[in-house]
N, C-alpha and C positions, 0 to 999 in steps of 0.2 A: 675605948671607943666601940667595943663590941664588933658588930658586923660592919661598922662604918656606914658609909653612904649607901642607901638602898634604893630600890625601885628605879624610877626614871633618871635619877641622878647618877646611877651606875653607868647608864648610857651616856650621860653628859661627860662623865669622867673619861670614858673610852674615847668619845668624839674629841674631847679636849686634848687627849694624848695624841690622837691621830693628827689633829690640827697642828700641834706643836712639832710633830715630825715633819709635816709639810712646810711649816714655817722655818724649821731648821734648814730644810733643803732650799727654801727661798733665800735664806741668808747666804748659803754657799753660792747660789746662783748670782746674787748681787756681787759677791767677791769676784766671781768669774767674769761677769759683765764689765765690772770696773777694770779688771786686768786686760780684757779684750779691747775696751775703749782706749785704754792707755797705750796699748800696742798698736792698734789700727789708726787711731786719731791722734796719736802722740804729737805729730807734727803741728797740728792746729793748736794744741795746748802749749807747745813750746813757743810758738809765735805769740801766744796770748799771755805769756808769763807776766805775772803782776796784776792781771785782771781778776775780778771777783770770781769769774766762772772757770778760771784756768785750772783750778784744783778739783774740778768736778769728778774725774775718775777716782782720785784718791778719796774723795768724800764718799763716793758710792761704795768703795771697798771698806771704808770705816763703818758705814751704816750696815753693810753686810756682816761685819764682825759683831756689831752690837746686836743685830737681829739674831745671830747665832747664839749669843749668850742669853738673850731674853728668852728664846725658845727653850733653852736648857732650864731656866727657872720654871717655865710653864710645865715642861715634862716632869720635872722633879716634884713640883707641887701636885700635879695630877696623880702621879704614881704613889707618892707618900701621903696624899690627902693632907697636905700642909697648907693651912690657911695663909700663913705669912708669905710663902712663895707665890701662892695664887694671887694674892692682892698685889704683891710686888710686880708680878707678871702683868696684871691688869693695868697698873699705873704706867709701867714702861711701854706697854703696847699702845696705851692711849697717847703717850707722848709721840711714839713713832707714827701713829695715825695722823696726829695733828701736823707733824713735820711733813709727812707724805702729801697731805692735802694742801698745805701751804706751798710746798715745792711745785706742785702741779699748777696751782693758781698763779704763782709768781712767773713761771715759765710762760704760761698762756698770756698773762697781762703784759709782760715785758719782752715778748717774742721779737717785736720790731726793733726795740732798743738793743737787744742782744745781737741781732743781725747787723745793725748799724755799727755796733762796737766791733764786731768781727771784721767788717770791711775796713774800718779804720786801722785795726791791728795789722791786717794784711798789708795795707798800703804803707804804714810806717815801717814794718819789718822789711818790705821789699826795697825801700829806700836805703836800708842799712846792709843790704846784701853784700856789698863789696868792702865792708868795714872790718874785715877779718874776724867776723863773728861766726865761729864755726857752727854754733847751735842754730842760728838763723839760716845759714847756707844749707846745712843738712836738712832742716825742716822743709825748706822750699824745694829742695831736690826730691825729697820723699813725696811731698804733695804732688808735684808735677809728674814724676816718673812712676810712682807706685799707686797712690790714691790721693785724690780722685781722678788722676790723670788729666792735667789741665795746664794752662800756661798764663802766668801773670795773675793779677787780681780780677780784671774784667776781660782781658785778652792779652796776646803777646806784646801789643804796643806799649803796655805799662813799663816793660823793661827799657825799651827805646826812649820813652818819654822821660825816664829818670837817668838817661845817659849810661845805661848798663847794657852790656852785650847779652843778648838772649841766651840763657843757659842751655846746655845740651839736654838737660832733663825735660825740655819742652818738646823734644823730638817724638812724634807719635809712633814712629816705627823703630824706635831705638836709636841710640847715639852711636857714632857721630852722624850728624846730618847737616845740611846747609841751612843754618838758622835764618839766613836772609830770604829764604823761600817759604812764605806763609803756609803753603800747601803741605809742608813737611812738619808743621807744628800743630799741637793740640789747638783746636779752634776756640774752645771755651775757657773762660777764666776760672780760677780756683774758687772764687767767692760764690758764684752761681752754682757751681758743681757741688760745693760743700752744703750750701743751703738746700739744694734739691735733695741731696742724700738724707739730710736731717728731716726734711718734710715728708719724705717717703716713709720714714720709720716712725714719725711722730704719732700717727693714729694708733699704731700697734702699741707703742710705749704708753700712750695715754690710757688705752684700754686695759693694759696690764696693771698700770698704777691704780686705776679705778677699781679693778677686781680685787687687788691686794688690799685696798683701803676697806672695802666691804668685808673681806675675810677678817681683817684686823678687828673691826667692830664686833663681828660675831664672836671672835675669840675673847674680847673683853667681857661681853655679856655671859658667855659660858663659864669663864673663870670666876667671875663674881658670883654667879649662881651656884657654882660648885662650892666655893668658899663659904657662902651662907649656909648651904646644906650641911657642910662639915661642922660649922659652928653650932647649928641647931641640933645635930646628933649628939654633941657633947652635953647639951642641956637636958636631954631626955633622961628621965630618972628610971 
């Protein structure tokens, strides 16, 4: 291959290598975000067990692992000037781009349906609180006591309306407290607090997803361009 890719394409090779290092870091970041979501919001996903979106953190972690491996293909292809790895990287990155775009669109379109589903999940699980279901009981205790610090679905009366004694985890100044005194309980329900927390972070998440999608497109174009340049260099007599 001689001197290999020359001129402007050497710059493309360098930029593609740097891009993949950043993409590699992005894959690690996804794994970390998924783990944090599982740790912080695990109570919500426990209550939603069986729902389509209940495995979201695990899916984010899986995507992070895939991104990590895809970035390796890009780095290897750029360093070794390997057309096969560069084209494989382009195809895989295109698939990730489409999935990222589709995910953002689906969340935006079905946002209200997801919120309605979340409320129904909370209501059903609250009714099962006294059914010796340790998972549900621990999830509600964590929601009310640790995050987002709330009581019931809409408010503390949800417990009474379902014939259940208000849990001590509703005490806003720590348990034990007099649960018959509303002033000692968290005034807001867990549904509104959870939705508010999600909406507060949604613009940032959407912005990051959009930025990542643009970067992915740039990566596809750079890798394809570099692969073509490598192919052309082999044809030079």
